[in-house]
N, C-alpha and C positions, 0 to 999 in steps of 0.2 A: 385360297391364301397364297400370297406372293412368295416366291422363293427367297431364301435368305441371301443377302448380299455378302458374298464371301470375300469381297475386296475391302469391305468396311472394317475399320478398327474397332467398331462396337461389337461386343461379344454376341454370339449367335442367340443365346437365350434371351438377352435384352431386346434384340430385334424382334424375336418371336413374341415376347411378352408385350412389347409396345404395339405391335401390329394388332394382336388380338384385343388388347385393351381399347385401342382406338376404334376398332370395328364394333365393340360392344357399346362404347359411348356414343358412336355415330348412328347406332341402330341397325347396322348391317347384320350383326349377330343379335337376334332378339332374345328376350328372356325365355328360358326353357330350352334353348338350342343346345344340342349335345355336341361337344367338341370331338374331333377325331381321337381315337385311342392314342396313347403315348407311342406305341410301336408304329401305328399307321402314320401318325404325324411325322415321326422321325424318318420313316422310309420315304414319305412324300417330299420332305424338305432336304433329304440327304444329309441328315445330321445324326448325332448319337442319341440314343435313348436318354442318356443322362441330361443332355441339353434340354430336351422337351420336359423332362421331369422337373428341372429347375424352373423353367418358364411357367409351367402349370402351377407349381408350388407358389410362385410369386403372385399369380393371378388369384389363387385361393386366399393368400394372405391379405391381398388388397380388396377382397370382397367382390371381385368381378365374376368369379367362378366358384361353384360349390362341388366338392367331390362327394358323389353319392354311391353308396354300396350297390353294385350291380348295374349302375347306369353310367358310370364313368364321370366325366367332368361336364357339368351343365351350367349354362350362363345364368347368373342371378339377375334379379330385378335391378335395372339401372336406377341410381339414386335420383331423387327429384331435382329437376333443373328449372324450377320456376324463375320468373323474372326477379322475384325478391332475392332468391339465392344468388342469381347472377349479379345483382346489384351489390350484394354483400361481398361477393368474390372480387368485384372490380375495386371496391373500396379497400379491401384487404391488399390487393395487388398494388394499388397506389401507395398505401401506407408502407408496404414493403420496399417499394422503390425509393420513398423518402428516407426510410431507414438505411437503405444501402448507400444512398448519396451522402447521408450524414456520417456513417461509419467509414466510408471510403474517401472522405474529403481529403484532398492532398494537404499534407502538413507543410507549413512553411519551413524552409531551411534557413538557418541563421549563420552569418559569418562568425559571430561570437555570441554564445548563449551564456550569460552570467547567472546560471541557475544556482540555487543554494542547496538543493536536495539531490544533486547528482554526484557521481563518483568518477574520478579520472581513471579511465581504463588502464593507463600505464602503471598505476600503483596497485592494481588488483592482482593478488597472488594466484594467477590462473593455473600455473603448473602444479603448485602444491595443493590447491583445492581440487583440481581434476584428479590427482593421484589419490587423495583422501576419499573423494566421492567414489572412485572406481573400486578402491579397496572395500568400502562399505557395501556397494552394490553386489560385488562378487565374492565377498568374504564369508566367513563361517556363519555370520548372523543374517545373511541375506534372506533366509527363509522367513524372517519376521516381516518381510514386505507383504506377506499374504494374510495378515490379520491386524486388527486394530490394536494400538498400544494405549498406554495410559493417557486419558484426555487432559490431564494436568501437564503433560509433557514427558518426554523420554527421561527416565531416571538418570542415565549417564550425563545427559546435557544439563539437567538441573543441578547435578553435583558439580560439574565444571563451572557453571555460572556462579553458584554460591561460593565456590573456592576463589573464583576470579574477583568478585566484588569484595569478598572478605579481605583478601590480601591487598588489593589496590586501595580500598576505601576505609580499611580499619573496621569493618563490620563483623558481626557474628551471626550470620543467617544460616539456616539449615536448608538443605536441598528440598525438604518437604514443604518449605514456604515459597518455593519458586513456581510460578505459573507461566507457561509458554503459549504464546499466541502469534499469529502472523504479523500484526501491526499494533501500534499504540492505541489506535481507535478500537480495535478488537478487545484489547485489554480493558479499556475504559468501559466498553459495553458489558464485559463480564463483571467488573467491579460494581458497576451501577446496579446490576441485577441483585446485589446483596442488600440493597437499601430500598425503602419504601418511597417511591417517587412522590406520593401524595403528601408526605410529611417531611421531606428532606429538602433543605435549601442549600444550593451549591454556589460557592464563590469562584469566579474565574477572573484571571488577570485581564486587565484592559489597558493597553492592547494585549492580545494573547493568541494562543494557538487556536486557529479556527476549527480544526478537526475536533478539538475538545468541546467547543461550543456545540458543534453538530451532534456529537455523541450524547451530550446531556439533554439537548432539546429533543432528540429523537424519541427518548423514552419518557418525556414529559416532566422532567425535573424543573423546579423553579430555580432560576439562576439570578445571581447578582454580580455586577461588575466590581472588581477590586482595582482601583487606580494604582498603576505602578510606574507611571511616567508623569512628572519626574519622580525619582526614587523616594518613596515615603519613609518617614521615620518609624521606629517601632510603634510609637503611640498612634500615629496615623494609620498604620497597617492594622493594628488591633481594633481600632474604631471601624475599619472597613469590614472586618470579619466577624464583628459582634453579631451573634444570633445565627451564624451559619453552622451547618452540620458537616459539610465537606468543603475543603479548599483545594483547588487544582493550581499548582504552582510549578514554574520552571526555574528552580533556584540556581542551578549551576551556570546557566547562561540564559537569562530571560529572553523569550522569543516574542516579538522581533527586536526589542530594544538593545539587545546585546549586553544588558546590565546584569552583573552578578549580584544576587541578593546579599546584602551586607550581613555579617555574622550576628550582629545584635538583633536584626529583624528575624533571622532564622531562629535564634534562641527564643525570642519572644513568641513567635508563632507556634513553635513546638510546645512551649510551656502552656500556651493558651489551649492547644488541642488536648494536652494531658489533663488540664484542669476541667475542661468542659465536656470531655468525652467525644469531641469531634475528631474527624480524620483529615489528614493531609495527603493528597496524591501528589507526590514529588516526582515530576518527570525530569530525571537527570540526563536528558538527551545530550549525547555527545561528550559525556564526562571523560571518556578515554582520550579525547584530543587535548585535554589540559595537561601540561607537564606535571609530573608528580610533586615537584617542590612547590609549585604555585597553585596546586589544586585545593579548592575550598572543601571544608568538611561537609559531607552530605547531611541532610536533615535526619536521615535514619540513624546516623551515628550518635546523635544527641537525644534520641528518643528512647526513654526507658519504660514507656507504658504501652507500647504497641499502637501508637497513633499515626504512624507514618507508613504509607504504602509507596514503595519506590518502584518506578518503571524505567526501563532502559530498552535499547534496541541495537541490533547489529546493522541496521540499514545505513546509517550515516558513516560508519567506519569500514563497512565491508561492501555490501551491495543491496540496494532496495529490492532487487529481484529475488533475493534469497528469502525475504519475508520471515524474519525471525525477531520477535520482541519478547520481553519478559517483565514480570512484575514480582516483587518480593512482598508478600502479604503477612500481616501479623497473624499469629496462630489461630485466634478465634475467627478471623475472617476466612482463612483458608479452610477451616473446618466447615464453616457455613457454605463455602463454595463447593467443597467436595460433597456435602449433603445434597446440594442442589444440582450439580453438573458433572459429578464424577462418572456417571453412567453414559455420558455423551461421547461421541467419537472425537478423536483428537483433530485439531484444526490445522496443524502443520504436519506435512508428510514425514513418516518415520525416517526415510532416507536422508532428508535434509537435516533433521535433528541429529541423527547418528553421525553424519559427516561433520557437522559442526562440533559435536562432542569430541570426536577423534582429532579434529583440527586443533582444538584447545588443549587436549590432553598431550599432544605431541609438541606443544610449545609454539605451534605455527601462528596461533592467534596473537600472542604477545609480540612475536617477531613482526607480524604484519602491522600491529598497532603502532609499534615504535617507528616503522618506516612511514606509516601514514601520518603520524604526528610530525615527523621531520618534513614530509612533503607539504603538509598544510602550513606549517610555520614558514617554509620557504616561499610558498605562493602568497601567503599573507603579506610578507615583506615586499614581494614584487608588486602586488596590487597597491599597497600603501605608497611605495616609492613612485609608481607609475601615475597614480592619481595626483600626487604632489607635483611631479614633473610636468604633467600635461595640463593640469587645471589650477595648480597653485592655490592661492588664497580665494579663488572664486567659488570654491565649494567647501562645505563642512562635512567631515568624514568621521564616522564612528565605526571602528574596526571590531569585528567579532571573530568567532572561531572558523566559520565557513562562509561568511559573507560580510560585506560592509554596508552600512547605511550612508547614503550620499544625498545631499541636497545642495542646490545652488543658492548663493547668497543674493540672487536677484529676484527672489520670491516666486520663481516659476513653480507651478504645481506638478504633481506626479504624472498626471495625464499628458501634459505638454512635454515633459522630459521623456516619457516612455515613447510617445509617438515620434518625437524627433530622433530618438535612438533607432527605432524601427526603420526609419527611412534610410539609415546608414547600414542596415542589416545587423544591428546589435539589439540583443534582447536583455532588458533589465525588468525588474518586477515591482508591482505596486505593494504598498504596505497599509493602505487605508482599509483593506479587507479585514485586517486583524483587530480593528476597533469596533467596540459596541457603541452604536450611535455615531455621532460625528467625531472624527479624529480631533485630538488636541490641536488648537490653532497654531501651536508652536511646532507641530509635527508635519513636515512635508517631505519626508525622505523617500527615496526609492531604494530597492534592495539590489545590491550588486554582489552576486555570489562568485566564488572562485574555486569551489571544491571540484567541479566537474571539468574545469579547463586544465590543460597541461601548463607547466611553468612557462613554456615558450609562447603560449597563446595569450597570456594575460596582458603583457605590455602592448602588443598590437591592438588588442581589444579595447584597451583604455584609450589609445590614440584615436581609434575610430569613434569611441564614445565622446571624446573631447571635441572632435570635429562636428559630430552631430549636435552637440550643445553649444557650438560656436566659440569654443575656447582654443581652437587650433586651426591653422590654415589648411 
């Protein structure tokens, strides 16, 4: 056995383990060969007994060596190395190389990324969140980190969420009705498990939130598209939902059209659900970003029969990385959920939930939302003014809470517009993916978000976009 290279940065025990394993695989050490005793090997290599013990322990764990009573450590039979096995190993290695290349593919950097689902780091309350998180991690309740909490969600956070939506939206929900999950899609998965996929027909907005389509399709529900562009009348909407068991809607700000569901359509839809026993999953995504005076009444506020399931998230106002979303379920559905899933482990870490509960309890959340709302309104104005200044009447713009829909009046399609923007280092996003089937012929918008950009980046970004589209020199 060669001496240990004491100039190497590799630990001694790893060198010894690697050398013996290599000799066994290469046949130098045959099956049944007895290795030197731990003390003899340590003396021979001029290392500590502990070093040899660790190396031998690794060899035993990997199956190279067997520790036998009275015989010490003996080499085991080398595993089969037939051509078939070598061929499988080569295929595995090649697949691993492809996986590595795919996962480490360099991401393109953009001069301006008009994403709609990003957060501007300059408005994130880093100091307050760090302090609250630290207090939770090292506070009196930190011992709770070592066991599972309620799978429905931390009671303190459910209490804060219920109080928040009740005060802001005029609701009367109980903390026991709140379900906490990482994302809206996770919430939808949990809700869908309460229904029989073989006999339940679900209606989804068209165009609409593609993650919702994916969630329903994954568990085998039959789906039907509900046309929402152009905005239907109450009668047209009711015709579309006739015979459905569940309707998924984004009433506060329909995605991606940016259209707010009219009050008469809301009332008609809730009455239909109450009368037929159907359910409405109302995703009130981003409702906090609407000013209180101009905020529309949520569907849950006009539901007196328990037909509306409301979902919301902290992602768009706080940070997608925090992964906190919630649903407010009617009592009978929550009882059904608890009977089915209350024994499972919680999906959101206790520390994250406890930190957000403290953040809300201390008033930090409301303070942050006010600042976020002001920042969004300011950036929205800058985007609207910049689009008008740089492109004028050459484009049609539909403004929304965190993004604008933009299309050129020269009938260019989204692919051409996106590719032209990319050549200028600007990223805008397609909207055709949100349609079931072919998009409406009157629909050829691209999505231009502004939530993730700073106020100072928006105007230069629009100028670059205008150049890419041929509207500026």
